[in-house]
N, C-alpha and C positions, 0 to 999 in steps of 0.2 A: 561640557560634553558635546553640545551642538557645534562648537568651534572645532573640536577634534574631528567630529564626523565630516565637517566641511573640509578640513585639511586632507582627510583621507580621500574624499571624492576628487579634490584637486590633484592629489598625488596619482590616483588611478587614472584620471583623464590625461595627465602628463605622460604616464607610462604606456598607455594603450598604443600610441603610434609606433612605439618601439617593439611592443610585444606582438602586435597583430600580424606583422609580416611573416611570422612563423606559424600562423594559424590559418588553416584552409577553411575560411568561413563560407566559401561557395559550395562546399560539399561536392567536389568533383566526383563523378560517378565511378570512374575507373572501370575495370572489367565487369561485364555483366555476370551476375551470380544467379544460377538457376535455383529457384526455391526448393526443387526436389533434391538438389545435391546436399542440402543441409539436414535432410531427414535420415532417420535410422541410427544404428549404433556406431557407424563410422562416417560421420558427416564430412564433406569436403568444404573447407573454409578458405577464403582468400587470405593472403598474407597481411599481417597488420601494417597499418600506416607507419611511415617513418616518424621518429620521435620529434615532437614539437614542444616549444616552451609553453604554448597554450594549445591544447589538443583540439582536434576536429570536433566541433560541436555546433549543431544548428537546431534551435528549438522552434517547433512549429508555432505560428502565431495563434493564440487562443481567441476565438470569437464565439459570442453567444448566439443562440438560435434567433433568427429574425422572427418577428411576429407572425405566427401561423406556420413557421417552418418546422420540419420534422424529418427524420430519416426516411429514405425510400425503402420500403419493405420488398422482400422477395414475392413473387407471384403467389397468391393465395393467403398472404399474411397482411396484417394491418398494424400500424404504429400510432399510438396516441400518447399525449403527455399525461402520465399518471399523477405526478405532483410537480409543483414548481415553487420557486421562492425559497429553496433550501440553501443552507450555507455550507459549502464544501462537503457534500455528501460523498462518503468514501466506500461504504460497504453495505450490502442489503442482506436481510435475513427474513424469510417468510415463515411466520408462525403457522401451526396446524389449522387455525381457523381462518387463514387467509390474510390476516393483518401483516403488514410489511414493516419491519424495523429498518431504519437507515441510520448508520453512524455518521454524524456530522463531526468531522475531525480534521486536524492538521498537526504538523510536527510540534512536539513539545518545545517550549522556549529553551530549555536546558540542552536540547539536542542540536542546536544550530552551531555549525562550525564557524571558525574565525579566519582571519587573514584575508588577503586579496581574493583568493579563490572563494572563500565564504561570502565575501561582498558581492562578487559577480554572480554567484549562485542565487543569493537572495534577490538580487536585482532582476535576474531572469525569471524567477518564480513569481515575483510581484507583477512583472509584465504579463505573465500568463494567467494572472488572477488567482495565484496560489499563495499569496503572501500574507493573508489575514491571520489573526490569532485563531487558535483552535477553539471551536465552539464547545468542545468537550461534552457533547450530549448525544442522546439517541432519540429520534422522533419515531412516532408510530403513525402509519398511514393506513386508513381503512376505506375500502371501497364497498360500502354496504349494499348498494343497488346493482353492482356488477356491470357498470357502464364503462369501466376502464379508467376511471378517474377517482382519486381519493377525496371523498367529501370531508372526512375527519382527519385532521392533522394535529397531533398533540405531542408535547414533550414527554417522552416515556421515562427517561432517566437523564439527570443532569449532574454537573460537577464531577465528571469523570476525568480521566487523564489520557487524552488522545486515544479514545476508544476506536476499535476497528472490528475484529471478529466477534461473532455472537453464536451461541449454541444453546438450545433448550434440551434438557434431559429431565423427563418427568415434569415436576412442578418447580424446577430450578432453572433460571436463565443465567448462563455464564457469559461474561463480557471480557474480552482481552484488551486491557489498557496497554500503553506503551511499555510499562514496566511490571505488569502483574496481571493475573487472571482473578476476577472478582465474581461474585454471584449475587442474585436477587431471587427472592421467592416470587413465583409467577402463578396467576390464576387466569384461566381461559377468559378472554374478552376484556381484561383490564386494559385501560388506556394509559396508565402511568404507574410507577412504582413509588411507594412511600418509604420502604425500608432502606436503611443505609446499606451500601455494598459490603458484602462479607468477603474478606481476602481468602483466596484458595491457595495460590502459590505465586512467588515472584518470578519474573522473567528478566533476562539480561537487559539492562537499560543503559544509562550513562549518556555518551555522546549521541547514540541512536542515529547514526548515518542512515540506517534503515529502521524506521520506528514502527511501521505497521506490524501488528501481531495478529495473525488469524488463528482461529480454532475450529476444530471439527470433532464431533462426538463419535465414538465408536458405535457400532450397531447395537451392541448390548448395553450401552450407556455406562460402562465401567471406566472408560478413559476419555480424555480429551487429547487431541493432537494439536500442538501449538507451533506456529512457524516463528522463527527468529532470524532476521536477515543479518548480514555482516555489519560490522561497525565502521566500515571504510570501503574504499574502492578496491585497493590492492594491498591492504595491511598498513597503510600509511599512519594509522594511529597507534601502531605497535601491536604485537601479538597478544599481549595481556588483555587488550581491549576486545579481542576476538573470542575470549573464553566463553564457550557455550553458545556461540553464534554461528551463522551460516548453517542452520540446523533445524530439525523438527524434533520437538520434545513430546514424550508421552507422559501425561499427567493422570494419576489415580484420583478420581473425583471424591472418593471416600476419605482419603487421607491427605490429599494435596501433595504427596510425594511425586517426584518426577524423575525420569531418566532419559538420556539421550537416545532417540530412536533412529535418526539419520543425520549424517553430517556431510560437509562438502557441497552444500547447496547454497550458493552465494546469497540469494534473497528469495526463498520460497514464499509464495503469497497465496494464490488460490489453492484450495484443497477440495477433493471430492473422492467418494468411494465409487469404484467401477461396479455397476449394479450386478453383473453376472459373477465375476471372479471375486469380488470383495476387495480387490487390491486398492491401496491408497495411491492416488495420483496428485501431483502438484505442478504448478507453473512456477518456473524459476526465472527471475530477472538477473541477467549476467552483468559483467563489468562494463564500464563505459570508456569512451575516449580512445578507442583503438582505430577509428575510421569507419567507413561504410561497411555494413553487413557484419560487423564484429562487435562483441561476441554475441551470437544469436541467443535471445531468450528461448526457453524451451519448455515443453510439456513432457512429463515423464512419470512412469510408475516408480514407486519407492519400495525397493525390495531389500 
C-alpha cells in the first residue's frame, strides 16, 4: 500500500508542471467589486473566471496564535482566551447555566473523496492543520469564577460520529452527527453524560462532501431544524447522491419523523431565530472554484 501511495505522489508531482499553467495560483484581482453591490435580492456579481483544468484556488496559510497573542477588540470590548489545547473545535453551544459545550470534530473517514482532486484537497487541508482524524467528542468548558477563562474542561460525550450541532430541549440534549441526530438525558450542572446516545432520526450521509450538520430547536420545543449540505460542488457525484441534501429539515422531536423544510441551499450551516419576527435565518456556503468573489456566501431568512 505504501508503494502505491508513493507511486501516486510521484505521478502527481510529474503531472503538476503540465497542469498548473492552466491554474491562476496568483489570484489576480481583476475588476474591483463593491461589497454593497452583492447585497439585497438582486446582487450584482462579476462574470465567472474562464474554465481551467485546475481551478483558481488559493488557501490562506494557517498559523497558530503566538504566545500572548489575541484578536484586537473594538473600543469598549476585551478579548481573552477562554480555553486552549482543544483538538479541532468546530461548534459551540452555551447551556442555560453558562457551561459551554464545544464539538471537537472533523470529517468522517468514509466521507473523503478520491482521485487526484481528493489527494490535493487532503494535502491542502493537512497543511492548514485540518488533516487529523476526527476526535468525535464534545467537551464541556466551565468558568465558575467568571474571570473569562474555563477552569473546568471535561469530556462531556465521546465516541460520536463527527458531531457538530447541539440543542437542549427541556432535559434532553440533542446532537447532530454527520449521519444522524441522537439525544442524551441532561441534568443541570453535570459535566459528562453516562447514558448511551439514543437515535432520533437519520440524516443524509454517504460521501459527505459537506459533512457538518447543525440543529436549532423551535421556540416551543416541538421541532428541530437540521441543516444538510450538498454532497458535491456542482453535482459531480450524481443527482442520486443529492437526495435530501442542500436543504433544511424539520424534525418532530416526539416521533423522530422529518420533512423537507427548505431546499436549494447549497450548504446551510449557521442557524438562528430573528428575535422580533421569529423568522429562521441561515448562513449558506456557496460553490467553489469560479474565481474571485464568486459565488458569494450569504446570510438569508428562510421563508
